[in-house]
C-alpha positions in Angstrom: -56.2 -10.6 -73.6 -59.8 -10.8 -72.4 -60.7 -7.2 -73.3 -64.5 -7.5 -73.8 -65.2 -9.4 -70.4 -62.8 -7.1 -68.6 -64.8 -4.0 -69.8 -68.0 -5.4 -68.9 -66.6 -6.3 -65.5 -65.3 -2.9 -64.9 -68.7 -1.4 -66.0 -70.5 -3.6 -63.6 -68.2 -3.2 -60.7 -68.2 0.6 -61.3 -72.0 0.7 -61.3 -72.1 -1.3 -58.0 -69.5 0.7 -56.3 -71.3 4.0 -57.4 -74.5 2.5 -55.9 -72.8 1.6 -52.8 -71.1 5.0 -52.4 -74.4 6.8 -53.0 -76.2 4.7 -50.2 -73.2 5.1 -47.9 -73.1 9.0 -48.4 -76.6 9.0 -47.1 -75.5 7.6 -43.9 -72.0 8.7 -43.4 -70.0 11.7 -44.1 -66.9 9.8 -45.6 -67.7 8.2 -49.0 -66.9 4.6 -49.9 -66.4 5.7 -53.2 -63.2 7.6 -52.6 -61.7 4.6 -51.1 -62.7 2.1 -54.0 -62.7 4.4 -57.2 -59.4 3.1 -58.1 -60.5 -0.6 -58.6 -61.9 -0.2 -62.0 -58.8 1.7 -63.3 -56.5 -1.0 -61.5 -58.4 -3.7 -63.4 -58.1 -1.9 -66.7 -54.4 -1.6 -66.2 -53.9 -5.1 -65.4 -55.5 -5.6 -68.9 -53.4 -3.1 -70.7 -50.1 -3.1 -68.9 -49.6 -6.4 -67.2 -47.3 -8.8 -69.0 -49.3 -11.9 -68.7 -52.9 -12.7 -69.8 -55.2 -12.7 -66.6 -58.7 -13.8 -66.4 -60.3 -11.2 -64.1 -62.4 -13.8 -62.5 -59.4 -15.3 -61.0 -58.6 -12.2 -59.1 -61.9 -12.2 -57.3 -61.3 -14.8 -54.5 -58.1 -13.1 -53.6 -59.9 -9.8 -53.5 -62.6 -11.2 -51.2 -60.1 -13.0 -49.0 -58.4 -9.8 -48.7 -61.3 -7.8 -47.6 -62.0 -10.4 -44.9 -58.5 -10.5 -43.7 -58.4 -6.8 -43.2 -60.9 -7.1 -40.4 -60.0 -10.5 -39.0 -57.0 -12.7 -40.2 -58.8 -15.8 -39.3 -62.1 -15.0 -41.4 -62.3 -17.0 -44.6 -63.9 -16.8 -48.0 -65.0 -20.2 -49.2 -65.5 -20.2 -53.0 -68.7 -22.0 -54.6 -68.7 -25.8 -54.8 -66.6 -26.2 -51.6 -68.3 -27.5 -48.4 -67.8 -25.2 -45.4 -66.6 -28.3 -43.3 -65.0 -27.6 -40.0 -61.4 -29.0 -40.4 -59.6 -28.1 -37.2 -60.4 -31.3 -35.2 -59.7 -33.4 -38.2 -56.2 -31.8 -38.6 -55.4 -32.2 -34.9 -56.5 -35.8 -34.9 -54.5 -36.5 -38.1 -51.3 -34.7 -37.2 -51.5 -33.5 -33.6 -51.2 -29.8 -33.9 -53.4 -26.8 -34.2 -53.0 -24.0 -36.9 -54.2 -20.4 -37.0 -53.4 -17.7 -39.6 -51.0 -15.0 -38.5 -49.1 -12.3 -40.5 -50.4 -13.8 -43.7 -49.2 -17.4 -43.0 -50.0 -20.5 -41.1 -49.1 -20.1 -37.5 -48.7 -23.1 -35.2 -50.5 -22.6 -31.9 -50.1 -26.0 -30.1 -48.3 -29.2 -30.8 -49.0 -32.6 -29.1 -45.4 -33.7 -28.1 -46.3 -37.5 -28.9 -48.4 -36.8 -32.1 -46.9 -36.9 -35.7 -46.2 -33.2 -35.8 -44.2 -33.2 -32.5 -42.1 -36.3 -33.4 -41.3 -34.7 -36.7 -40.0 -31.7 -34.9 -42.7 -29.0 -35.4 -42.6 -26.4 -32.7 -45.4 -24.0 -31.3 -44.8 -20.5 -32.9 -43.5 -22.0 -36.0 -44.8 -20.3 -39.5 -46.0 -22.5 -42.3 -45.1 -21.3 -45.8 -46.1 -24.2 -47.8 -48.4 -27.2 -47.3 -47.2 -29.9 -49.8 -46.3 -27.9 -53.1 -48.8 -25.3 -52.4 -47.7 -21.8 -51.0 -50.1 -20.5 -48.4 -49.3 -16.9 -48.4 -52.6 -15.0 -48.0 -54.7 -18.3 -48.2 -57.5 -18.4 -45.8 -57.4 -20.4 -42.6 -60.2 -22.7 -44.1 -58.1 -23.3 -47.1 -55.0 -24.2 -45.0 -56.9 -26.5 -42.7 -58.5 -28.1 -45.8 -55.2 -28.8 -47.3 -54.0 -30.6 -44.3 -57.2 -32.4 -43.6 -57.6 -33.6 -47.1 -54.1 -34.1 -48.0 -52.1 -37.5 -48.2 -51.2 -39.3 -45.0 -47.5 -38.4 -45.7 -47.5 -34.6 -46.1 -44.6 -32.1 -46.2 -44.7 -28.7 -44.5 -42.1 -25.9 -45.4 -41.7 -24.0 -42.2 -39.7 -21.4 -40.3 -39.4 -22.7 -36.7 -39.4 -20.0 -33.9 -36.5 -17.6 -33.9 -34.9 -19.4 -37.0 -34.0 -17.6 -40.1 -34.1 -20.5 -42.8 -36.9 -22.5 -44.2 -36.9 -26.3 -43.4 -39.1 -29.1 -44.7 -40.9 -31.3 -42.2 -42.5 -34.5 -43.2 -45.6 -35.6 -41.3 -47.0 -39.1 -41.3 -50.5 -39.3 -40.0 -51.1 -41.5 -37.1 -52.9 -42.1 -33.6 -51.3 -40.6 -30.6 -51.8 -40.1 -26.9 -53.0 -36.3 -26.0 -50.7 -34.7 -23.6 -51.9 -35.1 -19.9 -52.0 -32.8 -17.0 -48.7 -32.2 -15.3 -48.1 -31.3 -11.7 -45.0 -29.8 -10.3 -44.0 -28.7 -6.8 -42.1 -25.4 -7.4 -41.2 -24.1 -4.1 -42.6 -24.6 -0.5 -46.3 -23.7 -0.9 -46.0 -22.9 -4.7 -47.5 -25.4 -7.0 -47.9 -25.6 -10.7 -50.4 -27.6 -12.7 -50.0 -27.5 -16.6 -52.9 -28.1 -18.9 -51.5 -28.4 -22.4 -54.8 -29.7 -23.7 -58.3 -30.5 -22.8 -59.2 -34.2 -23.0 -61.6 -36.8 -22.0 -61.0 -37.5 -18.3 -59.1 -34.0 -17.8 -61.5 -32.9 -15.1 -60.7 -36.1 -13.1 -57.1 -35.7 -13.6 -57.3 -31.8 -12.7 -59.2 -32.6 -9.3 -56.5 -35.3 -8.4 -53.6 -32.9 -9.0 -55.6 -30.1 -6.9 -55.5 -32.3 -3.9 -51.8 -31.9 -3.8 -52.4 -28.1 -3.5 -54.8 -28.3 -0.6 -52.8 -26.5 2.1 -53.3 -23.4 4.1 -51.7 -20.5 2.1 -50.9 -22.5 -0.9 -50.2 -20.7 -4.1 -51.0 -22.1 -7.5 -49.8 -21.6 -11.1 -52.1 -22.8 -13.9 -50.2 -23.2 -17.0 -52.4 -22.7 -20.2 -49.6 -21.9 -22.6 -50.0 -23.4 -26.1 -53.5 -24.7 -25.3 -55.4 -23.7 -28.3 -58.3 -25.9 -28.1 -61.3 -26.6 -25.9 -65.0 -26.4 -25.8 -67.7 -24.5 -23.6 -67.7 -27.5 -21.3 -63.9 -27.2 -20.8 -64.5 -23.5 -19.9 -67.2 -24.4 -17.4 -64.9 -27.0 -15.8 -62.2 -24.7 -15.1 -64.7 -22.0 -14.0 -66.3 -24.2 -11.4 -63.0 -25.2 -9.9 -61.4 -21.7 -9.8 -63.8 -18.7 -10.3 -66.6 -17.1 -8.3 -70.1 -18.1 -8.6 -72.0 -16.1 -11.2 -71.5 -14.3 -14.4 -68.1 -14.7 -16.3 -69.4 -12.2 -18.9 -71.4 -12.5 -22.1 -71.1 -13.3 -25.8 -72.6 -10.5 -27.7 -73.4 -10.5 -31.3 -73.7 -7.7 -33.8 -77.3 -7.1 -32.9 -76.2 -6.8 -29.3 -78.0 -9.8 -28.2 -76.3 -11.3 -25.3 -75.6 -14.8 -24.3 -74.6 -14.7 -20.5 -71.8 -17.1 -19.4 -72.8 -18.5 -15.9 -70.7 -20.3 -13.4 -73.1 -22.0 -11.2 -70.6 -23.2 -8.7 -68.2 -21.3 -6.2 -64.6 -22.1 -7.0 -61.6 -22.5 -4.8 -60.8 -19.7 -2.2 -57.8 -18.5 -4.1 -56.9 -14.8 -4.1 -55.2 -12.8 -7.0 -51.8 -12.7 -5.3 -52.0 -16.6 -5.0 -53.3 -17.8 -8.2 -51.2 -17.1 -11.3 -52.3 -18.2 -14.9 -49.4 -18.5 -17.6 -50.5 -17.7 -21.1 -48.7 -16.9 -24.5 -49.8 -16.7 -28.1 -50.8 -20.3 -28.3 -53.5 -19.8 -25.6 -56.8 -19.8 -27.3 -60.5 -20.6 -27.1 -61.7 -22.0 -23.7 -58.1 -21.4 -22.0 -58.1 -17.7 -23.4 -61.9 -17.1 -22.3 -61.1 -18.6 -18.8 -57.9 -16.5 -18.5 -59.8 -13.3 -19.6 -62.5 -13.9 -17.0 -60.1 -14.7 -14.1 -58.2 -11.6 -14.8 -61.3 -9.3 -15.0 -62.7 -10.7 -11.9 -59.5 -10.0 -10.0 -59.3 -13.7 -9.2 -55.8 -14.4 -10.7 -52.7 -12.7 -11.9 -52.1 -13.4 -15.6 -48.3 -13.9 -16.5 -46.7 -14.3 -20.0 -47.2 -13.0 -23.4 -50.2 -11.5 -25.0 -52.5 -14.2 -26.5 -53.4 -14.1 -30.1 -57.2 -13.3 -29.7 -59.2 -15.8 -31.7 -63.0 -15.4 -31.1 -64.8 -18.6 -30.1 -67.8 -18.0 -32.6 -67.2 -18.0 -36.3 -70.4 -18.0 -38.2 -70.7 -19.7 -41.7 -72.7 -17.4 -43.8 -74.0 -18.6 -47.3 -73.5 -16.3 -50.3 -75.9 -16.2 -53.3 -73.1 -17.3 -55.5 -73.0 -20.7 -53.7 -69.9 -19.6 -51.8 -69.6 -18.7 -48.0 -67.8 -16.5 -45.6 -66.8 -17.4 -42.1 -66.8 -14.3 -39.9 -66.4 -13.7 -36.1 -70.1 -13.2 -35.0 -69.6 -12.7 -31.3 -67.2 -10.8 -29.0 -66.8 -11.5 -25.3 -67.8 -8.6 -23.0 -66.6 -9.3 -19.5 -68.4 -8.1 -16.2 -66.4 -5.2 -15.9 -67.4 -4.1 -19.6 -64.0 -4.8 -20.9 -63.9 -6.6 -24.3 -61.8 -9.5 -25.3 -60.9 -8.4 -28.8 -58.8 -9.6 -31.6 -55.9 -8.1 -29.9 -56.0 -10.7 -27.3 -55.2 -10.7 -23.5 -52.4 -8.3 -22.0 -50.8 -10.1 -19.3 -50.6 -8.5 -15.8 -46.9 -9.5 -15.7 -45.2 -9.7 -19.1 -42.3 -12.2 -19.6 -39.8 -10.2 -21.7 -36.4 -10.9 -23.3 -37.0 -14.4 -24.2 -37.3 -15.8 -27.6 -40.8 -16.7 -28.9 -39.6 -20.3 -29.4 -39.0 -20.6 -25.8 -42.6 -19.8 -24.8 -43.0 -23.5 -23.8 -39.5 -24.0 -22.4 -37.5 -23.5 -19.4 -36.2 -19.9 -20.1 -39.8 -18.6 -20.3 -40.8 -20.5 -17.1 -37.7 -19.2 -15.1 -38.5 -15.6 -16.0 -42.2 -16.2 -15.2 -41.4 -17.7 -11.8 -39.0 -14.8 -11.2 -41.8 -12.3 -11.7 -44.1 -14.3 -9.5 -41.4 -14.5 -6.7 -41.0 -10.8 -6.8 -44.7 -10.2 -6.3 -44.6 -12.4 -3.2 -41.6 -10.5 -2.0 -43.3 -7.2 -2.5 -46.3 -8.5 -0.7 -44.2 -9.7 2.3 -42.3 -6.5 2.3 
């Protein structure tokens, strides 16, 4: 057993915690010490009572990640010697799916149907338990994406698909694929639906072409943004210019209360809340989520579906003195009404209930959403 190093670690941590508690007591009435005083004793008991030999240094990354996960499940601790590379786009280009962290595991936000993951049968809403042979329970989002991006071209995932009880192993084979395109559907007379499963080069042109089919007096539009987890500030501006009112859509506010106002310089289409519906679910994130929140806040659209996951756009990578890094959400979206888009996501105006989560992108979900939309029209007519 590593008795002497552990004793020194306990003494050091105890001193640091005592200092932190003293400092905090000068500012707040509740002492940090009362919440952390068990830590040295726990480390000591690990040394004295745990059945295996443990190097306390090996415990620290998990402890750091645990602290970060308690405030934001997609915040990450990056240990010294690891470059804080952005892996999300690399993973998507390699396998065709987007991954976040939810309930301690990997959570699949969106899947390109023609990509390697889609062809292998991976579904949005699936939980990923292992990447290759490595369990990812309590791993950071950074680590999960790193394993995917730097792993072999043929890689296995152990997953639990939506509303399934048993694990299954899916083998992914990296390869090029065509991103999913915009889809137009005429639902009823005067009711149209445009699906944007992903933002891509040329999307604005395709969206404008689809909207030409909607140009009729009294037309109602459903914009389907389910399982759209990617998108840039430019994609947000594209949607805003087409659908939202000219002016402020809100502001990104940092911890110092410095605001970066999001402006829409163009007046969008003359749609009203009872004639414009946006479909969202847990896979609606980034540009699609920000746009949906702004449209809902400005009474421009009725949001229908399931609550979004709530992933902030800005994660700041902050260097540590040890040579490691932390990735933290550094801005929150404050909408013109003063309402904030928090980590809890967007609450829909009309919630789709009694469908399984695996049907978020399927016919059952859509039928219930259409039922809710038609009821609003009947209520308006009545």
